Phi, psi and omega in degrees: 000124182267146178269132178233149175259123180266135179293137180240148179238138177271120183233149176293135183241321188191169170252130180233147171273168184302324181287349178264351181290152175230157175302144180076003172293147173258115184228161177269119174234118179052042174087002178237142176273122187231164180260121180287127178264313180206157178229126178229138176250161178278181184299331182273341185080008181271335183234144183233147173242117181254120173264132184219164177242129181272184184294345179262004179084007180275137178264145180211174182235140176234127179252138183207169176270172180294343182275346183295138177246145181241140172279124179266136178239149177223157174270135175229151178291136177282142174279138179262000000 
């Protein structure tokens, strides 16, 4: 059995609010597609702190309100 690498394409999938995000989601934050590490809300649930990793492996924090929407991206196999 031979091992093959299948080409994958990153495609836009959905719009999510902060409370719908999950760890390891790929989302657009400030124009870059990043990997979500953690999501924390404040006591009121009105504000969220998203910790993420960018394409260079650097971690950063993004703070937003519950109304902020994120573009969710997923990998899909390319058709040949």
